[in-house]
C-alpha positions as a Markdown table, in Angstrom:
| # | Residue | x | y | z |
|---|---|---|---|---|
| 1 | Met | 26.9 | -3.3 | -23.7 |
| 2 | Lys | 23.9 | -3.7 | -21.6 |
| 3 | Val | 22.1 | -7.2 | -21.8 |
| 4 | Ser | 18.5 | -7.9 | -20.9 |
| 5 | Ile | 17.7 | -11.6 | -20.1 |
| 6 | Asn | 14.0 | -12.4 | -20.0 |
| 7 | Ile | 11.9 | -15.4 | -19.2 |
| 8 | Ala | 8.2 | -15.4 | -20.1 |
| 9 | Tyr | 6.2 | -17.9 | -17.9 |
| 10 | Trp | 2.6 | -19.0 | -17.9 |
| 11 | His | 1.3 | -21.5 | -15.5 |
| 12 | Thr | -0.5 | -24.3 | -17.3 |
| 13 | Ser | 0.6 | -27.2 | -15.1 |
| 14 | Glu | 2.7 | -27.9 | -12.0 |
| 15 | Asp | 5.3 | -29.7 | -14.0 |
| 16 | Arg | 5.9 | -26.4 | -16.1 |
| 17 | Leu | 6.5 | -24.7 | -12.7 |
| 18 | Thr | 9.0 | -27.5 | -11.8 |
| 19 | Ala | 10.6 | -27.0 | -15.2 |
| 20 | Leu | 11.0 | -23.3 | -14.5 |
| 21 | Arg | 12.7 | -23.9 | -11.1 |
| 22 | Phe | 15.2 | -26.4 | -12.9 |
| 23 | Val | 15.9 | -23.6 | -15.5 |
| 24 | Leu | 16.6 | -21.1 | -12.8 |
| 25 | Gly | 19.0 | -23.4 | -11.2 |
| 26 | Lys | 20.9 | -23.7 | -14.5 |
| 27 | Leu | 20.8 | -20.0 | -15.1 |
| 28 | Ser | 22.3 | -19.1 | -11.6 |
| 29 | Asn | 25.6 | -20.6 | -12.8 |
| 30 | Phe | 25.5 | -18.7 | -16.1 |
| 31 | Phe | 24.8 | -15.5 | -14.2 |
| 32 | Phe | 27.8 | -16.0 | -11.9 |
| 33 | Glu | 30.0 | -16.3 | -15.2 |
| 34 | Leu | 28.5 | -13.1 | -16.6 |
| 35 | Lys | 29.4 | -11.2 | -13.5 |
| 36 | Lys | 33.1 | -12.7 | -13.6 |
| 37 | Glu | 33.3 | -11.1 | -17.1 |
| 38 | Asn | 31.9 | -7.8 | -15.9 |
| 39 | Ile | 29.0 | -7.9 | -18.3 |
| 40 | Asp | 26.2 | -5.5 | -17.5 |
| 41 | Phe | 23.0 | -7.6 | -17.4 |
| 42 | Ser | 19.6 | -7.6 | -16.0 |
| 43 | Phe | 17.2 | -10.7 | -15.4 |
| 44 | Thr | 13.5 | -10.5 | -15.3 |
| 45 | Ile | 10.8 | -13.1 | -15.2 |
| 46 | Phe | 7.4 | -12.1 | -16.6 |
| 47 | Asp | 4.6 | -14.2 | -14.9 |
| 48 | Phe | 1.5 | -14.4 | -17.1 |
| 49 | Ser | -0.3 | -16.7 | -14.8 |
| 50 | Glu | -3.9 | -16.0 | -13.7 |
| 51 | Thr | -2.6 | -15.6 | -10.1 |
| 52 | Pro | 1.1 | -14.8 | -9.2 |
| 53 | Lys | 3.3 | -17.9 | -9.2 |
| 54 | Ile | 6.7 | -16.4 | -9.3 |
| 55 | Glu | 8.1 | -14.4 | -6.3 |
| 56 | Gly | 9.8 | -11.3 | -7.6 |
| 57 | Gly | 8.3 | -11.7 | -11.0 |
| 58 | Ile | 6.5 | -9.1 | -13.2 |
| 59 | His | 2.9 | -10.4 | -12.9 |
| 60 | Ile | 0.6 | -9.7 | -15.9 |
| 61 | Pro | -2.4 | -11.9 | -15.6 |
| 62 | Tyr | -3.8 | -13.9 | -18.5 |
| 63 | Pro | -6.5 | -16.7 | -18.5 |
| 64 | Val | -4.9 | -20.1 | -18.5 |
| 65 | Ser | -7.0 | -21.1 | -21.6 |
| 66 | Glu | -5.5 | -18.3 | -23.7 |
| 67 | Tyr | -2.3 | -18.5 | -25.7 |
| 68 | Arg | -1.8 | -15.0 | -27.1 |
| 69 | Arg | 1.9 | -15.5 | -26.9 |
| 70 | Ala | 2.5 | -12.5 | -29.3 |
| 71 | Glu | 0.7 | -10.2 | -26.9 |
| 72 | Lys | 2.5 | -11.5 | -23.9 |
| 73 | Leu | 5.9 | -11.1 | -25.5 |
| 74 | Asn | 5.1 | -7.6 | -26.5 |
| 75 | His | 4.5 | -6.9 | -22.8 |
| 76 | Val | 8.1 | -8.1 | -22.2 |
| 77 | Ile | 9.4 | -5.7 | -25.0 |
| 78 | Lys | 7.3 | -2.9 | -23.5 |
| 79 | Tyr | 8.8 | -3.3 | -20.1 |
| 80 | Asn | 12.3 | -3.4 | -21.5 |
| 81 | Cys | 11.7 | -0.2 | -23.5 |
| 82 | Asp | 10.2 | 1.6 | -20.4 |
| 83 | Asn | 12.7 | 0.4 | -17.7 |
| 84 | Leu | 15.8 | -1.2 | -19.1 |
| 85 | Cys | 16.7 | 0.2 | -22.5 |
| 86 | Pro | 19.1 | -2.6 | -23.2 |
| 87 | Asp | 21.5 | -3.0 | -26.1 |
| 88 | Ile | 21.0 | -6.7 | -26.4 |
| 89 | Phe | 17.6 | -8.5 | -25.7 |
| 90 | Cys | 17.6 | -12.2 | -24.9 |
| 91 | Leu | 14.5 | -14.3 | -24.5 |
| 92 | Phe | 14.4 | -17.7 | -23.2 |
| 93 | Asp | 11.3 | -19.9 | -22.7 |
| 94 | Ser | 10.7 | -20.9 | -19.2 |
| 95 | Asp | 11.2 | -24.7 | -20.1 |
| 96 | Ile | 14.4 | -24.3 | -22.0 |
| 97 | Phe | 18.0 | -24.5 | -20.4 |
| 98 | Phe | 21.6 | -24.5 | -21.5 |
| 99 | Asp | 24.5 | -26.2 | -19.9 |
| 100 | Ser | 27.9 | -24.9 | -19.1 |
| 101 | Glu | 29.7 | -25.9 | -22.3 |
| 102 | Ser | 27.5 | -23.1 | -23.9 |
| 103 | Tyr | 28.3 | -20.4 | -21.4 |
| 104 | Gln | 31.5 | -19.2 | -23.1 |
| 105 | Val | 29.8 | -19.3 | -26.5 |
| 106 | Ile | 27.2 | -16.8 | -25.4 |
| 107 | Ile | 29.5 | -14.6 | -23.5 |
| 108 | Glu | 31.8 | -14.3 | -26.5 |
| 109 | Leu | 28.7 | -13.5 | -28.6 |
| 110 | Ile | 27.8 | -10.7 | -26.3 |
| 111 | Lys | 31.2 | -9.3 | -26.5 |
| 112 | Asn | 31.3 | -9.3 | -30.3 |
| 113 | Phe | 27.6 | -8.8 | -31.0 |
| 114 | Asp | 26.8 | -7.8 | -34.6 |
| 115 | Lys | 23.3 | -6.2 | -34.8 |
| 116 | Lys | 23.0 | -7.2 | -38.4 |
| 117 | Phe | 21.9 | -10.7 | -37.1 |
| 118 | Phe | 19.3 | -12.2 | -34.8 |
| 119 | Tyr | 21.0 | -15.3 | -33.1 |
| 120 | Val | 19.0 | -18.5 | -32.4 |
| 121 | Gly | 20.2 | -21.5 | -30.3 |
| 122 | Tyr | 20.0 | -25.1 | -31.3 |
| 123 | Ile | 17.0 | -26.5 | -29.4 |
| 124 | Phe | 16.9 | -30.3 | -28.4 |
| 125 | Asp | 13.6 | -31.7 | -27.0 |
| 126 | Leu | 14.3 | -34.0 | -24.3 |
| 127 | Ile | 12.4 | -37.3 | -24.8 |
| 128 | Phe | 12.1 | -39.2 | -21.6 |
| 129 | Lys | 11.5 | -43.0 | -21.6 |
| 130 | Gly | 8.9 | -43.0 | -18.8 |
| 131 | Gln | 8.4 | -40.5 | -16.0 |
| 132 | Val | 10.1 | -37.1 | -16.2 |
| 133 | Gln | 12.5 | -36.6 | -13.3 |
| 134 | Leu | 14.2 | -33.4 | -12.3 |
| 135 | Asp | 16.6 | -33.3 | -9.4 |
| 136 | Leu | 16.0 | -29.7 | -8.1 |
| 137 | Lys | 18.4 | -30.0 | -5.3 |
| 138 | Asn | 21.4 | -30.8 | -7.5 |
| 139 | Ile | 19.9 | -29.3 | -10.8 |
| 140 | Gln | 20.3 | -32.6 | -12.7 |
| 141 | Leu | 18.2 | -34.7 | -14.9 |
| 142 | Val | 17.2 | -38.1 | -13.8 |
| 143 | Gly | 16.0 | -41.1 | -15.7 |
| 144 | Asp | 16.3 | -42.5 | -19.1 |
| 145 | Phe | 16.1 | -39.9 | -21.8 |
| 146 | Tyr | 17.6 | -38.8 | -25.1 |
| 147 | Pro | 17.8 | -35.4 | -27.0 |
| 148 | Lys | 15.9 | -34.9 | -30.3 |
| 149 | Lys | 16.9 | -31.8 | -32.4 |
| 150 | Arg | 14.2 | -29.5 | -33.2 |
| 151 | Asp | 13.9 | -27.7 | -36.6 |
| 152 | Val | 13.3 | -23.9 | -35.8 |
| 153 | Phe | 12.8 | -21.4 | -38.6 |
| 154 | Gly | 12.0 | -18.3 | -36.9 |
| 155 | Leu | 13.3 | -17.1 | -33.5 |
| 156 | Gly | 11.8 | -20.1 | -31.4 |
| 157 | Gly | 12.3 | -20.3 | -27.6 |
| 158 | Ala | 15.8 | -19.0 | -27.3 |
| 159 | Phe | 17.2 | -16.0 | -29.2 |
| 160 | Met | 19.2 | -12.8 | -28.9 |
| 161 | Ile | 18.7 | -9.7 | -30.8 |
| 162 | Asp | 19.7 | -5.9 | -30.9 |
| 163 | Phe | 16.9 | -4.4 | -28.9 |
| 164 | Asn | 16.5 | -1.2 | -31.1 |
| 165 | Glu | 15.9 | -3.5 | -34.2 |
| 166 | Leu | 13.3 | -5.6 | -32.3 |
| 167 | Phe | 11.5 | -2.3 | -31.2 |
| 168 | Asp | 11.8 | -0.6 | -34.6 |
| 169 | Ile | 10.2 | -3.6 | -36.3 |
| 170 | Gly | 7.1 | -3.2 | -34.2 |
| 171 | Gly | 7.3 | -6.3 | -32.0 |
| 172 | Tyr | 5.2 | -9.4 | -32.5 |
| 173 | Asp | 2.0 | -9.5 | -34.7 |
| 174 | Glu | -0.8 | -9.5 | -32.2 |
| 175 | Asn | -3.1 | -11.2 | -34.8 |
| 176 | Phe | -1.4 | -14.4 | -33.7 |
| 177 | Ile | -3.9 | -15.4 | -30.8 |
| 178 | Thr | -3.6 | -19.3 | -30.7 |
| 179 | Trp | -0.6 | -21.6 | -30.9 |
| 180 | Gly | 2.2 | -21.1 | -33.4 |
| 181 | Gly | 3.6 | -18.9 | -36.0 |
| 182 | Glu | 4.3 | -15.6 | -34.2 |
| 183 | Asp | 8.0 | -16.3 | -34.0 |
| 184 | Asp | 8.2 | -17.4 | -37.6 |
| 185 | Asp | 6.4 | -14.2 | -38.6 |
| 186 | Leu | 8.8 | -12.0 | -36.7 |
| 187 | Gly | 11.8 | -13.9 | -38.2 |
| 188 | Asn | 10.4 | -13.3 | -41.7 |
| 189 | Arg | 9.8 | -9.5 | -41.1 |
| 190 | Leu | 13.3 | -9.2 | -39.6 |
| 191 | Ser | 14.9 | -10.9 | -42.7 |
| 192 | Arg | 13.0 | -8.5 | -45.0 |
| 193 | Lys | 14.4 | -5.6 | -43.0 |
| 194 | Gly | 17.9 | -7.0 | -43.6 |
| 195 | Ile | 18.4 | -8.6 | -40.1 |
| 196 | Lys | 19.4 | -12.1 | -41.0 |
| 197 | Arg | 19.2 | -15.3 | -38.7 |
| 198 | Lys | 22.4 | -16.7 | -37.5 |
| 199 | Asn | 22.5 | -20.0 | -35.6 |
| 200 | Leu | 24.3 | -19.7 | -32.2 |
| 201 | Asn | 26.7 | -22.5 | -31.7 |
| 202 | Ala | 25.1 | -23.4 | -28.3 |
| 203 | Arg | 22.8 | -26.2 | -27.3 |
| 204 | Phe | 19.5 | -25.5 | -25.6 |
| 205 | Tyr | 17.2 | -28.2 | -24.1 |
| 206 | His | 13.5 | -28.3 | -23.9 |
| 207 | Leu | 11.9 | -30.0 | -20.9 |
| 208 | Pro | 8.7 | -31.8 | -21.5 |
| 209 | His | 5.5 | -30.8 | -19.6 |
| 210 | Thr | 1.7 | -31.3 | -19.8 |
| 211 | His | -0.5 | -29.0 | -22.0 |
| 212 | Ile | -4.0 | -27.9 | -21.0 |
| 213 | Gln | -4.6 | -25.2 | -23.4 |
| 214 | Lys | -6.8 | -25.9 | -26.5 |
| 215 | Ile | -5.9 | -24.9 | -30.0 |
| 216 | Asp | -8.4 | -23.2 | -32.3 |
| 217 | Trp | -7.2 | -25.0 | -35.4 |
| 218 | Asn | -9.2 | -22.8 | -37.8 |
| 219 | Gln | -7.4 | -19.7 | -36.3 |
| 220 | Tyr | -4.2 | -21.5 | -36.6 |
| 221 | Lys | -4.6 | -22.1 | -40.2 |
| 222 | Lys | -5.3 | -18.4 | -40.7 |
| 223 | Gln | -2.1 | -17.6 | -38.8 |
| 224 | Cys | -0.1 | -20.0 | -41.1 |
| 225 | Glu | -1.3 | -17.8 | -44.0 |
| 226 | Leu | -0.1 | -14.7 | -42.2 |
| 227 | Ile | 3.4 | -15.8 | -41.8 |
| 228 | Met | 4.4 | -15.1 | -45.4 |
| 229 | Val | 2.3 | -11.8 | -45.6 |
| 230 | His | 3.8 | -8.5 | -44.5 |
| 231 | Ser | 1.4 | -5.9 | -45.8 |
| 232 | Thr | -1.3 | -6.6 | -43.2 |
| 233 | Phe | 1.1 | -6.1 | -40.1 |
| 234 | Lys | 0.3 | -3.3 | -37.7 |
| 235 | Pro | 2.8 | -2.4 | -35.0 |
| 236 | Ser | 1.9 | -3.7 | -31.5 |
| 237 | Lys | -0.8 | -1.8 | -29.6 |
| 238 | Ile | 0.8 | -2.9 | -26.3 |
| 239 | Ile | 4.2 | -1.4 | -27.1 |
| 240 | Phe | 3.0 | 1.7 | -29.0 |
| 241 | Gly | -0.4 | 2.4 | -27.5 |
């Protein structure tokens, strides 16, 4: 069972880059556990910054002002299709991490993966009381903070899915060009296809960071209307040309 672990990163602020470095520190321990279990896996960072920020990442430049998350994630799927051909596809946002108590849960899921489901982790936003502090040397959180559980309907920022099912459904809808909705839409289409959501009993944590991208709220309203509509969907131009 070949597993592809992917992180999509776009540089909108320096604290987002700091968050990614923290996430990578957490993941290094997880990768050690995967190797101990002899799990065949790959790890790729996709850098959608205007200029390269991640050494060794796959750089696909986008203007910092553009969301176009659906397009970006379809580039990730395209790369996996052309170069990796995995059985299981994992996507983690660059500002989301999970701790060691969740390692074995994820490893057991990989060993007993059921492609009739897509698996979504429980996500908690970390709310800091004051300045956000990350100890990058020891990979620890510093300061006064508390976790707040986030309601996620679609795939959100941490999910695992059978790669063939993700490819067959056509990827993300590239009509979603501003913030929000592309993951809910994909979750809806998967459910209509018979691929049901299952909550993964693992805790994922979202690190706060600043935002500089502007949202086109008129376009966002149109995207909200698209979420429940499936007849207008066209497969990704990025994936299928």
